[in-house]
N, CA, C and O atoms as a MOPAC input file, in Angstrom:
PM7 MOZYME 1SCF
protein

 N    166.84200 1   162.10500 1    10.32100 1
 C    167.44000 1   163.02600 1    10.17400 1
 C    166.58500 1   164.41100 1    11.16800 1
 O    165.78900 1   164.11000 1    12.05700 1
 N    166.82000 1   165.46200 1    10.93100 1
 C    166.54200 1   165.96600 1    11.47600 1
 C    166.13400 1   167.61800 1    10.28800 1
 O    166.64600 1   167.80500 1     9.18500 1
 N    165.24800 1   168.43500 1    10.88800 1
 C    164.27400 1   169.41100 1    10.29800 1
 C    165.97700 1   169.87800 1     9.50800 1
 O    166.06300 1   169.65000 1     8.30100 1
 N    167.33000 1   170.55000 1    10.28200 1
 C    167.86700 1   171.21700 1     9.63500 1
 C    168.30000 1   170.34900 1     8.34400 1
 O    168.33600 1   170.79400 1     7.19700 1
 N    168.61200 1   169.07200 1     8.72200 1
 C    169.65300 1   168.72500 1     8.16200 1
 C    168.48700 1   168.34500 1     6.21100 1
 O    168.99000 1   168.19500 1     5.09800 1
 N    166.91600 1   168.31800 1     6.58900 1
 C    166.03800 1   168.26900 1     5.25200 1
 C    166.47400 1   169.72600 1     4.58800 1
 O    166.82800 1   169.86200 1     3.41700 1
 N    166.35800 1   170.97900 1     5.74700 1
 C    166.40000 1   172.26000 1     4.46700 1
 C    167.81600 1   172.23800 1     4.47000 1
 O    168.10000 1   173.40200 1     4.18700 1
 N    169.36800 1   171.32500 1     4.68900 1
 C    170.23400 1   171.27300 1     3.62400 1
 C    170.12900 1   170.69000 1     2.76800 1
 O    170.78800 1   170.99400 1     1.77300 1
 N    169.08200 1   169.35900 1     2.73700 1
 C    169.50600 1   168.69700 1     1.47100 1
 C    168.55500 1   169.79900 1     0.42200 1
 O    168.79500 1   169.70700 1    -0.78100 1
 N    167.73800 1   170.58800 1     0.76800 1
 C    167.06200 1   171.58100 1    -0.02700 1
 C    168.02000 1   172.48400 1    -0.72400 1
 O    167.97200 1   172.72500 1    -1.93000 1
 N    168.84600 1   172.94200 1     0.06600 1
 C    169.60800 1   174.17900 1    -0.28600 1
 C    170.54200 1   173.81500 1    -0.78200 1
 O    171.40600 1   174.60200 1    -1.17000 1
 N    170.61400 1   172.83200 1    -0.88100 1
 C    172.33900 1   172.68800 1    -1.51400 1
 C    172.00900 1   171.44100 1    -2.74800 1
 O    172.56600 1   171.23700 1    -3.82700 1
 N    171.19900 1   170.94100 1    -2.27100 1
 C    170.92900 1   168.94200 1    -3.61000 1
 C    171.71400 1   168.23200 1    -2.71700 1
 O    172.82600 1   168.38300 1    -2.21100 1
 N    170.47000 1   167.09500 1    -2.65000 1
 C    170.83000 1   165.99800 1    -2.31200 1
 C    171.82500 1   165.53900 1    -2.12400 1
 O    172.28500 1   165.17500 1    -1.04200 1
 N    172.47900 1   165.47400 1    -3.54600 1
 C    174.04100 1   165.02200 1    -3.65900 1
 C    175.04500 1   165.60700 1    -2.75000 1
 O    175.78500 1   164.85900 1    -2.11000 1
 N    175.12800 1   166.96300 1    -2.64000 1
 C    176.10400 1   167.69700 1    -2.47200 1
 C    175.93200 1   167.22700 1    -0.95300 1
 O    176.84800 1   166.51900 1    -0.53500 1
 N    174.69000 1   167.57300 1     0.10600 1
 C    174.60400 1   167.12200 1     0.98500 1
 C    175.42000 1   165.84300 1     1.85200 1
 O    176.21500 1   165.59900 1     2.75900 1
 N    174.59400 1   165.28800 1     0.85800 1
 C    175.34000 1   163.73000 1     1.16900 1
 C    176.76400 1   163.42400 1     1.00600 1
 O    177.36700 1   162.68900 1     1.78800 1
 N    177.40000 1   164.09300 1    -0.19700 1
 C    178.77000 1   163.96400 1    -0.38300 1
 C    179.64800 1   164.51600 1     1.24000 1
 O    180.55500 1   163.90200 1     1.80100 1
 N    179.07100 1   165.71000 1     1.64100 1
 C    179.80900 1   166.85900 1     2.72600 1
 C    179.72600 1   165.94300 1     4.11800 1
 O    180.60500 1   165.85000 1     4.97500 1
 N    178.32500 1   165.24500 1     4.10100 1
 C    178.73500 1   164.11100 1     5.51900 1
 C    179.23300 1   162.65000 1     4.74300 1
 O    179.50600 1   162.01500 1     5.76200 1
 N    179.34600 1   162.29000 1     4.31100 1
 C    180.35600 1   161.21500 1     3.60200 1
 C    181.80000 1   161.62300 1     4.20900 1
 O    182.44000 1   161.16800 1     5.15700 1
 N    182.05100 1   162.62900 1     3.31300 1
 C    183.86900 1   163.49100 1     3.75900 1
 C    183.83500 1   163.51100 1     5.15700 1
 O    184.72900 1   162.82800 1     5.65700 1
 N    182.84200 1   164.26400 1     6.22100 1
 C    183.34400 1   164.15300 1     7.38500 1
 C    182.85900 1   163.15800 1     7.92100 1
 O    182.53900 1   163.34400 1     9.09500 1
 N    182.69800 1   162.29300 1     7.57200 1
 C    182.66100 1   160.58100 1     8.63400 1
 C    183.38100 1   160.28400 1     7.90500 1
 O    182.92900 1   161.01800 1     7.02700 1
 N    184.34800 1   159.71600 1     7.34300 1
 C    185.51000 1   159.60400 1     6.81300 1
 C    186.70800 1   160.59200 1     7.37100 1
 O    187.61800 1   160.12200 1     8.05500 1
 N    186.65400 1   161.84500 1     7.06900 1
 C    187.36700 1   162.40400 1     8.00500 1
 C    187.36400 1   162.05600 1     9.60200 1
 O    188.35800 1   162.34400 1    10.26900 1
 N    186.23600 1   161.43700 1    10.19900 1
 C    185.85400 1   161.82900 1    11.71800 1
 C    187.22700 1   160.10100 1    11.47500 1
 O    188.35400 1   160.09600 1    11.97100 1
 N    186.83500 1   159.31700 1    10.91600 1
 C    187.16300 1   157.95700 1    11.10300 1
 C    188.62600 1   157.96200 1    10.77000 1
 O    189.14200 1   156.92400 1    11.18200 1
 N    189.66500 1   158.93500 1    10.04100 1
 C    191.15300 1   158.48000 1     9.60700 1
 C    191.46900 1   159.36800 1    10.16600 1
 O    192.67800 1   159.20800 1    10.33700 1
 N    191.05300 1   160.65100 1    10.78500 1
 C    191.97500 1   161.81700 1    10.76200 1
 C    192.90600 1   162.19100 1     9.67300 1
 O    194.08500 1   162.53000 1     9.78400 1
 N    192.05000 1   162.05300 1     8.40100 1
 C    192.96800 1   163.01300 1     7.21300 1
 C    191.32500 1   163.63000 1     6.36800 1
 O    190.10500 1   163.58200 1     6.52800 1
 N    192.47500 1   164.24400 1     5.33300 1
 C    190.76300 1   164.94500 1     4.78000 1
 C    191.20200 1   164.05100 1     2.83000 1
 O    192.16400 1   163.78200 1     2.11100 1
 N    189.84900 1   163.96400 1     2.86400 1
 C    189.49500 1   162.64500 1     1.57700 1
 C    189.36100 1   162.95000 1     0.03700 1
 O    188.18400 1   162.99100 1    -0.32100 1
 N    190.08100 1   163.12500 1    -0.73800 1
 C    189.69600 1   163.21700 1    -2.56200 1
 C    187.92800 1   162.94900 1    -2.57100 1
 O    187.40300 1   162.12000 1    -1.82900 1
 N    187.46400 1   163.46400 1    -3.15400 1
 C    186.10700 1   162.70700 1    -3.37300 1
 C    185.99100 1   161.40000 1    -4.31500 1
 O    185.17100 1   160.48300 1    -4.35900 1
 N    187.14400 1   161.69600 1    -5.03800 1
 C    187.25100 1   160.57400 1    -6.09000 1
 C    188.08700 1   159.22800 1    -5.85600 1
 O    188.08900 1   158.24500 1    -6.59700 1
 N    188.98300 1   159.44800 1    -4.35200 1
 C    189.67300 1   159.05000 1    -3.68000 1
 C    189.08500 1   157.44500 1    -3.61800 1
 O    187.91300 1   157.33100 1    -3.25900 1
 N    189.83100 1   156.21800 1    -3.94700 1
 C    189.29600 1   154.76300 1    -3.74300 1
 C    189.08000 1   154.41400 1    -2.45800 1
 O    190.08400 1   154.25500 1    -1.76400 1
 N    187.88000 1   154.23400 1    -1.90600 1
 C    188.32300 1   153.86600 1    -0.14500 1
 C    188.97600 1   152.63700 1     0.06200 1
 O    189.70100 1   152.28200 1     0.99200 1
 N    188.63600 1   152.09100 1    -0.86900 1
 C    189.16700 1   150.59300 1    -0.41700 1
 C    190.39900 1   150.00800 1    -0.71400 1
 O    191.07600 1   149.29700 1     0.02900 1
 N    190.66200 1   150.39500 1    -1.96400 1
 C    192.14000 1   150.50400 1    -2.57400 1
 C    193.48500 1   151.51200 1    -1.82800 1
 O    194.70800 1   151.39600 1    -1.91200 1
 N    192.62300 1   152.49100 1    -1.10500 1
 C    193.56300 1   153.28800 1    -0.52200 1
 C    194.17000 1   152.48000 1     0.93700 1
 O    194.60700 1   153.19500 1     1.83900 1
 N    194.16500 1   151.20900 1     1.07500 1
 C    194.44500 1   150.98300 1     2.46600 1
 C    193.89900 1   151.37500 1     3.48300 1
 O    194.26300 1   150.50600 1     4.27500 1
 N    193.18900 1   152.16400 1     4.13200 1
 C    193.17800 1   152.72600 1     5.02500 1
 C    191.87600 1   152.04000 1     5.66300 1
 O    191.30400 1   152.29300 1     6.72300 1
 N    191.57500 1   151.03300 1     4.61600 1
 C    189.74000 1   150.64900 1     5.28100 1
 C    190.44800 1   149.22300 1     5.55700 1
 O    191.42500 1   148.90300 1     4.87900 1
 N    189.85900 1   148.23800 1     6.72200 1
 C    189.27300 1   146.98100 1     6.25300 1
 C    188.07900 1   146.57900 1     5.24400 1
 O    187.58200 1   147.26100 1     4.34800 1
 N    187.77800 1   145.31200 1     5.64200 1
 C    186.52300 1   144.71600 1     5.41800 1
 C    185.85600 1   144.97100 1     6.81300 1
 O    184.63800 1   145.12200 1     6.90600 1
 N    186.30100 1   144.99400 1     7.38500 1
 C    185.36700 1   145.28400 1     9.16600 1
 C    184.61500 1   146.79500 1     8.51100 1
 O    183.38900 1   146.90700 1     8.54700 1
 N    185.36400 1   147.73800 1     8.01600 1
 C    185.08300 1   149.09400 1     7.64100 1
 C    184.04700 1   149.37700 1     7.07200 1
 O    183.35500 1   150.37800 1     7.25500 1
 N    183.82200 1   148.26300 1     6.13500 1
 C    183.21700 1   147.96500 1     5.37200 1
 C    181.35900 1   147.99100 1     5.55600 1
 O    180.34800 1   148.53400 1     5.11000 1
 N    181.76900 1   147.11500 1     6.41200 1
 C    180.68800 1   147.02300 1     7.33900 1
 C    180.13600 1   148.15500 1     7.76900 1
 O    179.13100 1   148.66300 1     7.27100 1
 N    180.93200 1   148.70800 1     8.94900 1
 C    180.91000 1   149.85400 1     9.69000 1
 C    180.46700 1   151.10000 1     8.39600 1
 O    179.78700 1   151.97900 1     8.92600 1
 N    180.59800 1   151.25500 1     7.50200 1
 C    180.75900 1   152.28200 1     6.25300 1
 C    178.84800 1   151.99300 1     5.57700 1
 O    178.04900 1   152.86800 1     5.24300 1
 N    178.60200 1   150.09800 1     5.58600 1
 C    177.29800 1   150.52600 1     5.37400 1
 C    176.43100 1   150.63100 1     6.43400 1
 O    175.37400 1   151.13500 1     6.05400 1
 N    176.43500 1   150.33500 1     7.73900 1
 C    175.68400 1   150.91200 1     8.52100 1
 C    175.44000 1   152.19000 1     8.85000 1
 O    174.28000 1   152.56900 1     9.01000 1
 N    176.52000 1   153.04200 1     8.99800 1
 C    176.38000 1   154.28500 1     8.56300 1
 C    175.41700 1   155.13900 1     7.57400 1
 O    174.82700 1   156.18200 1     7.85700 1
 N    175.40700 1   154.44900 1     6.36800 1
 C    175.01700 1   155.33200 1     5.10800 1
 C    173.80300 1   154.74800 1     5.37500 1
 O    172.86400 1   155.53000 1     5.22900 1
 N    173.41700 1   153.30600 1     5.81900 1
 C    171.86900 1   152.95800 1     6.29100 1
 C    171.32000 1   154.21500 1     7.16300 1
 O    170.52400 1   155.03200 1     6.69900 1
 N    171.75200 1   154.26000 1     8.25300 1
 C    171.63500 1   154.79900 1     9.50500 1
 C    171.15600 1   156.80400 1     9.03100 1
 O    170.21400 1   157.59300 1     8.94100 1
 N    172.37100 1   156.69400 1     8.90400 1
 C    172.48400 1   158.19900 1     8.65600 1
 C    171.29500 1   158.77900 1     7.21500 1
 O    170.72400 1   159.86400 1     7.32100 1
 N    171.11700 1   158.00500 1     6.14600 1
 C    170.54100 1   158.38500 1     4.85100 1
 C    169.14500 1   157.44500 1     5.16700 1
 O    168.60300 1   156.97900 1     4.16600 1
 N    168.56700 1   157.15700 1     6.41300 1
 C    167.97100 1   156.49200 1     6.16200 1
 C    167.22300 1   155.32700 1     4.96400 1
 O    166.05400 1   155.34100 1     4.58000 1
 N    168.11600 1   154.54600 1     4.63300 1
 C    168.11600 1   153.96600 1     2.98600 1
 C    168.15500 1   152.22900 1     3.79000 1
 O    168.21100 1   151.80900 1     4.94600 1
 N    168.10600 1   151.78400 1     2.78400 1
 C    168.33000 1   149.98200 1     3.49900 1
 C    168.84900 1   149.46800 1     1.76900 1
 O    168.27200 1   149.24200 1     0.70500 1
 N    170.25600 1   149.46400 1     2.27500 1
 C    170.85400 1   148.85600 1     1.33800 1
 C    170.94000 1   147.45600 1     0.98500 1
 O    171.61300 1   146.95200 1     1.88400 1
 N    170.50900 1   146.27000 1    -0.11700 1
 C    170.56500 1   145.07400 1    -0.08700 1
 C    170.34300 1   144.74300 1    -1.54100 1
 O    170.28500 1   145.60100 1    -2.42200 1
 N    170.17900 1   142.96400 1    -1.81100 1
 C    170.85800 1   143.08300 1    -3.14600 1
 C    171.84600 1   143.17500 1    -3.98500 1
 O    173.02800 1   143.04800 1    -3.66400 1
 N    171.46400 1   143.38500 1    -5.02600 1
 C    172.39700 1   143.98000 1    -6.21200 1
 C    172.87300 1   145.06500 1    -5.87200 1
 O    173.72700 1   145.57500 1    -6.59700 1
 N    172.46800 1   145.69000 1    -4.72300 1
 C    173.13700 1   147.12100 1    -4.09200 1
 C    174.20600 1   146.91600 1    -3.58700 1
 O    175.12300 1   147.64400 1    -3.96700 1
 N    174.46800 1   145.99600 1    -2.67900 1
 C    175.59500 1   145.54700 1    -2.13400 1
 C    176.63300 1   144.75400 1    -2.93800 1
 O    176.69900 1   143.54300 1    -3.14700 1
 N    177.49600 1   145.85100 1    -3.36900 1
 C    178.48400 1   146.02200 1    -4.18700 1
 C    179.78200 1   146.95000 1    -4.42100 1
 O    179.59000 1   148.14600 1    -4.64100 1
 N    181.11100 1   146.43800 1    -4.38100 1
 C    182.21400 1   146.97000 1    -4.05500 1
 C    182.08300 1   148.47200 1    -4.63700 1
 O    182.62600 1   149.45400 1    -4.13100 1
 N    181.33700 1   148.47900 1    -5.69000 1
 C    181.48300 1   149.25400 1    -6.71400 1
 C    180.74700 1   150.49100 1    -5.84800 1
 O    181.37000 1   151.53300 1    -5.64500 1
 N    179.63000 1   150.33800 1    -5.44300 1
 C    178.70700 1   151.28600 1    -4.68700 1
 C    179.10200 1   152.19100 1    -3.54900 1
 O    178.52700 1   153.19900 1    -3.13700 1
 N    180.29900 1   151.56300 1    -3.09500 1
 C    181.45500 1   152.11700 1    -1.87200 1
 C    182.49900 1   152.39900 1    -1.85100 1
 O    183.12100 1   152.83400 1    -0.88200 1
 N    183.02500 1   152.13100 1    -3.31200 1
 C    184.15900 1   152.57100 1    -3.62700 1
 C    184.84500 1   154.41100 1    -3.66600 1
 O    185.96900 1   154.90500 1    -3.57600 1
 N    184.12900 1   154.68500 1    -3.76100 1
 C    184.32400 1   156.55400 1    -3.81400 1
 C    183.18000 1   157.36400 1    -3.60400 1
 O    182.27500 1   157.31100 1    -4.43600 1
 N    183.09600 1   158.01500 1    -2.73900 1
 C    182.40300 1   159.29900 1    -2.09400 1
 C    181.33600 1   159.54700 1    -3.42300 1
 O    180.14700 1   159.65200 1    -3.11900 1
 N    181.64300 1   159.63100 1    -4.66000 1
 C    180.31700 1   160.02900 1    -5.49800 1
 C    179.39400 1   158.46500 1    -5.68700 1
 O    178.17200 1   158.44900 1    -5.54200 1
 N    180.11500 1   157.33400 1    -5.99200 1
 C    179.05700 1   156.34700 1    -5.71200 1
 C    178.80100 1   156.12800 1    -5.18400 1
 O    178.05600 1   155.19500 1    -5.48400 1
 N    178.81600 1   156.39800 1    -3.60900 1
 C    177.81400 1   156.23100 1    -2.32900 1
 C    177.17600 1   157.15100 1    -2.13900 1
 O    176.28500 1   157.17300 1    -1.29000 1
 N    177.52700 1   158.27400 1    -2.99800 1
 C    176.63300 1   159.36500 1    -3.11100 1
 C    175.42800 1   159.38400 1    -4.03000 1
 O    174.53800 1   160.22500 1    -3.90100 1
 N    175.41600 1   158.35200 1    -5.04800 1
 C    174.79100 1   158.16800 1    -6.15100 1
 C    173.71700 1   157.33200 1    -5.53000 1
 O    172.55700 1   157.72000 1    -5.39700 1
 N    174.12700 1   156.26600 1    -5.18900 1
 C    173.37900 1   154.85500 1    -4.41900 1
 C    172.44900 1   155.93000 1    -3.54700 1
 O    171.31000 1   156.18500 1    -3.93700 1
 N    172.87800 1   156.41100 1    -2.60900 1
 C    172.01500 1   157.22100 1    -1.66200 1
 C    170.50800 1   158.09800 1    -2.45000 1
 O    169.28400 1   157.97000 1    -2.42000 1
 N    171.35000 1   158.84600 1    -3.00000 1
 C    170.29800 1   159.28300 1    -4.24300 1
 C    169.33400 1   158.90200 1    -4.76800 1
 O    168.24400 1   159.45500 1    -4.91400 1
 N    169.81300 1   157.60500 1    -5.18200 1
 C    169.13800 1   156.66500 1    -5.88200 1
 C    168.05400 1   156.01200 1    -4.61800 1
 O    166.86000 1   156.30500 1    -4.69200 1
 N    168.53000 1   155.16200 1    -3.52600 1
 C    167.50100 1   155.02700 1    -2.98400 1
 C    166.51700 1   155.89800 1    -2.07400 1
 O    165.51300 1   155.63300 1    -1.41300 1
 N    167.23900 1   157.03200 1    -2.32900 1
 C    165.99500 1   158.05800 1    -1.22000 1
 C    164.89300 1   158.91600 1    -2.62900 1
 O    164.09600 1   159.85200 1    -2.55900 1
 N    165.28400 1   158.17700 1    -3.62500 1
 C    164.29600 1   158.47100 1    -4.49000 1
 C    163.92500 1   159.98900 1    -5.37400 1
 O    162.87200 1   160.58200 1    -5.60500 1
 N    165.88000 1   160.33500 1    -5.83300 1
 C    165.84700 1   161.58600 1    -5.89300 1
 C    166.49900 1   162.58600 1    -5.57000 1
 O    167.08300 1   163.52500 1    -6.11100 1
 N    166.04100 1   161.75400 1    -3.42500 1
 C    166.60300 1   163.02900 1    -3.20400 1
 C    165.55000 1   163.25400 1    -2.24500 1
 O    165.54000 1   164.17600 1    -1.43000 1
 N    164.54800 1   162.25200 1    -2.39900 1
 C    162.88400 1   162.93900 1    -1.56900 1
 C    163.37200 1   162.69100 1    -0.02800 1
 O    163.98600 1   161.75000 1     0.47400 1
 N    162.82600 1   163.97900 1     0.56000 1
 C    161.96800 1   163.73400 1     2.09500 1
 C    161.68500 1   162.77300 1     2.66800 1
 O    160.76700 1   162.10200 1     2.19900 1
 N    162.40000 1   162.28900 1     3.99500 1
 C    161.71000 1   161.30800 1     4.31800 1
 C    161.99100 1   159.99600 1     4.14100 1
 O    161.38600 1   159.13900 1     4.78500 1
 N    162.59200 1   159.80400 1     3.57600 1
 C    163.53500 1   157.99100 1     3.21100 1
 C    164.47700 1   158.29500 1     3.73000 1
 O    165.42400 1   157.51300 1     3.79700 1

């Protein structure tokens, strides 16, 4: 993560920045605008292969490791669910994670 990203996190709050970046990723993958609460998997827009790509994106983009009990569909079903997971695994948005 760059210094600019860390400054954006501090300026908007960790959840808002995570959510913005997730929505940008989803839009780039589908060419569509995504409602924040839209169910990613019920929408039919993604395959099971996409779930692996999403996991990889989240881990690399936000410098976290998702494992064990956190590897559930419910944690990846919507942008708010993913955002909550990222913020929690980053220790409430602490930089350097």
